[in-house]
C-alpha positions as CSV (number, residue, x, y, z in Angstrom):
1,M,-158.4,-133.3,147.1
2,S,-161.5,-135.2,146.6
3,P,-161.3,-138.7,148.2
4,E,-163.9,-141.3,147.5
5,G,-163.9,-144.6,149.3
6,R,-165.7,-145.4,152.6
7,D,-164.2,-148.9,152.8
8,A,-160.7,-147.8,151.6
9,G,-157.5,-149.2,153.1
10,P,-154.7,-147.4,155.0
11,G,-152.7,-146.8,151.8
12,F,-155.6,-145.0,150.1
13,R,-156.2,-142.9,153.3
14,F,-152.6,-142.0,153.6
15,V,-152.3,-140.9,149.9
16,A,-155.6,-138.9,150.1
17,R,-154.5,-137.2,153.4
18,A,-151.0,-136.5,152.2
19,L,-152.2,-134.8,149.0
20,T,-154.7,-132.8,151.1
21,A,-152.0,-131.7,153.5
22,L,-149.8,-130.7,150.6
23,A,-152.5,-128.6,149.1
24,L,-153.2,-126.9,152.4
25,E,-149.7,-126.4,153.7
26,Q,-147.7,-126.1,150.5
27,P,-150.1,-124.6,147.9
28,R,-147.2,-123.7,145.5
29,M,-145.8,-127.2,145.6
30,H,-149.3,-128.6,145.1
31,A,-149.7,-126.3,142.0
32,R,-146.3,-127.5,140.7
33,L,-147.5,-131.1,141.3
34,L,-150.6,-130.5,139.3
35,A,-148.6,-128.8,136.5
36,A,-146.1,-131.7,136.4
37,M,-148.8,-134.4,136.3
38,G,-151.1,-132.6,133.8
39,E,-154.1,-134.8,133.0
40,F,-152.9,-138.0,134.5
41,D,-154.5,-141.1,135.9
42,L,-152.4,-143.2,138.3
43,A,-153.4,-146.7,139.6
44,F,-152.1,-148.2,142.8
45,A,-152.0,-151.8,143.8
46,L,-150.8,-151.6,147.4
47,A,-151.0,-154.9,149.2
48,D,-154.7,-155.9,148.8
49,E,-155.7,-152.3,148.1
50,R,-156.7,-150.9,144.7
51,F,-157.2,-147.2,144.1
52,T,-156.7,-144.5,141.6
53,V,-155.5,-140.9,141.8
54,A,-156.7,-138.6,139.0
55,F,-154.6,-135.5,138.5
56,R,-156.4,-132.6,136.7
57,A,-155.6,-128.8,136.4
58,T,-158.4,-128.1,138.9
59,G,-157.2,-130.6,141.6
60,V,-156.7,-134.3,142.5
61,R,-159.3,-137.0,143.1
62,A,-158.6,-140.3,144.7
63,Q,-161.0,-143.2,144.3
64,A,-160.9,-146.6,146.1
65,L,-161.6,-149.6,143.9
66,P,-162.8,-153.1,144.9
67,P,-160.0,-155.5,145.9
68,R,-158.5,-157.5,143.1
69,L,-160.1,-155.3,140.4
70,P,-157.4,-154.6,137.9
71,A,-156.9,-150.8,137.6
72,T,-155.9,-149.8,134.1
73,R,-154.7,-146.2,133.9
74,Q,-151.8,-144.4,132.3
75,A,-149.4,-145.8,134.9
76,R,-149.6,-148.3,137.7
77,I,-147.6,-148.7,140.9
78,E,-147.6,-152.1,142.7
79,C,-145.9,-153.1,146.0
80,N,-146.6,-154.4,149.5
81,Y,-146.5,-152.5,152.7
82,S,-143.1,-153.9,153.8
83,A,-141.4,-152.8,150.5
84,L,-143.0,-149.4,150.7
85,F,-141.8,-148.8,154.3
86,A,-138.3,-150.2,153.4
87,L,-138.2,-147.6,150.6
88,I,-139.4,-144.8,152.9
89,D,-137.0,-145.7,155.7
90,G,-134.0,-145.9,153.3
91,K,-133.5,-149.6,153.9
92,L,-134.2,-150.4,150.3
93,L,-133.0,-148.5,147.2
94,L,-135.5,-147.8,144.5
95,E,-133.3,-149.5,141.9
96,A,-133.0,-152.7,144.1
97,A,-136.8,-152.7,144.7
98,L,-137.4,-152.6,141.0
99,L,-134.8,-155.2,140.1
100,E,-136.0,-157.6,142.9
101,D,-139.6,-157.2,141.9
102,R,-140.5,-155.7,145.2
103,L,-141.9,-152.7,143.4
104,G,-143.6,-152.6,140.1
105,V,-144.0,-149.5,138.0
106,H,-145.9,-150.0,134.7
107,G,-146.7,-147.6,131.9
108,R,-145.4,-146.2,128.7
109,L,-142.2,-144.3,128.8
110,P,-143.7,-140.8,128.5
111,A,-146.1,-141.6,131.3
112,L,-143.3,-143.0,133.5
113,D,-141.3,-139.8,132.9
114,M,-144.3,-137.7,133.9
115,L,-144.8,-139.9,137.0
116,E,-141.1,-139.5,138.0
117,Q,-141.4,-135.7,137.7
118,G,-144.6,-135.7,139.7
119,F,-143.2,-138.0,142.4
120,T,-140.1,-135.8,142.8
121,T,-142.3,-132.7,143.1
122,F,-144.5,-134.5,145.7
123,I,-141.5,-135.6,147.8
124,H,-140.0,-132.0,147.8
125,G,-143.4,-130.7,149.0
126,A,-144.0,-133.4,151.5
127,V,-140.7,-132.8,153.4
128,A,-141.8,-129.2,153.9
129,T,-145.3,-130.2,155.1
130,E,-145.6,-130.2,158.9
131,A,-148.5,-132.7,158.9
132,M,-146.5,-135.4,157.0
133,P,-144.7,-137.0,159.9
134,A,-147.9,-137.5,161.8
135,L,-149.7,-138.8,158.7
136,L,-146.9,-141.3,158.0
137,A,-146.9,-142.4,161.7
138,A,-150.7,-143.0,161.5
139,F,-150.3,-144.9,158.2
140,R,-147.7,-147.2,159.8
141,A,-149.9,-147.8,162.9
142,E,-152.9,-148.5,160.7
143,T,-150.9,-150.8,158.5
144,D,-149.6,-152.7,161.5
145,S,-153.1,-153.1,162.8
146,T,-154.4,-154.2,159.4
147,L,-151.6,-156.8,159.0
148,A,-152.2,-158.1,162.6
149,Q,-156.0,-158.5,161.9
150,A,-155.2,-160.4,158.6
151,R,-153.0,-162.8,160.6
152,N,-155.7,-163.7,163.1
């Protein structure tokens, strides 16, 4: 995992760290993820953060983008922190998030199919990754701190 972004936000750092932990702790699942994603560029708009994750046969590279810069890639995921944590905590179903416009997933159908396969592979690997609970807890804490600073 090659992260780029000194001034990146908590979502970027979580994704970069989670992909790194998956590669280190679950190399077979990481290899499956790379195979499922192929040559794929994914853009994230998470709250005010903008970043991309480029999947290649040789690895994954995440890159932070300036805020408000539209990221055009093969697929784009958009949501805010509260929707993301509601999904993670099982308080919001994926279908409801999409129908209520709390989550946006954009791209052509083949790209979305590839994204779904890659996401499923990532989740299967993540639940077997020992570092993931601590990474998720740190992401929550950092997000809470970021939101508190924004309110002040």
